[in-house]
N, C-alpha and C positions, 0 to 999 in steps of 0.2 A: 504495501500500501505505499511505503515512504517514496517508493521509486518512482510509484503513479505519480504521488504528487509532485515528483520533482522536473518527472515529463511534461506532468500539463504547466510548472510553473517556468518550463522555459520554452513553451509555446507560446504563455503568455504574453511573456516578458521579452525575450529574446530572440527568438526563431522564428516570426514572424515579419515578413516583408510591410511596408504602410498601407497597402491594398488590402490583406489579410485580415478576416477576424479572429479572435480567441481560439477557435476550434477550424481555424482552415489555414493553410500553410506547412514549411518544410522546417524542419529542426533537424539537424546535427547532431548527433550524439556520440564524443569522441567519448570512449568508455575503454576503464582498463580491462584486461583478459579474463582479470579473476570476479567482474560481474558481469561479464559479456552472456550467457545463456540466459539473466536472468533478467536484463535490462531488453534483449532483443523480445524473451518473448512478453514482458510488458510495453515493449512497442509495439508488437503483432497487437495486441489485446487492446490496447490504445488504438490503433488505426482501424481494428473494429470496429468499435462503436464512434467515431469520429470519421467518415469515409472523407472529408475533404482535409487530411493531415496526412503525411509523410515523413516520415520520420527515419533517418537514416543512422545505423548505428555503426562508427567507424571504429571498428577494435586496434588499441594499441596500447602501452603499457599507461600507468600515472599520471609521469614523464610529459610523455608526449599526450595526455587529454591537456594535461593544461596547458602548456606549448602551443596546441589545434585553438586550444580558447582564446587564448592570448592573445596571437591572430588573428581572429577572425574566422578563422575555419571551422571552428563549431560553437553553435550558442550553449551548451550545455559538457562539463566535464567532469565524469564519472570515476573516484580513485579511488586505491584500495589504500590507503594511507595516509595518515596527518599530511599537511601542508610542511608543515616545518621541516620533516622526515627527508 
């Protein structure tokens, strides 16, 4: 449930272009490998519920997820460690 909320927040806040509504548009999620099966499952479920949404889950490591987020290549980063590590 927590991941679904994270995806919804990403779509509503950072993942949609200016012409998209809160439940349509495209979101790129950079995801650490350890969380990949869960996030892919949640993304599929979310896209089933909201057909106007496209969530692309990009597998990477935690550092790569943060790099993609900060470079604007992803709207959400899912990492498997504390940011300070």
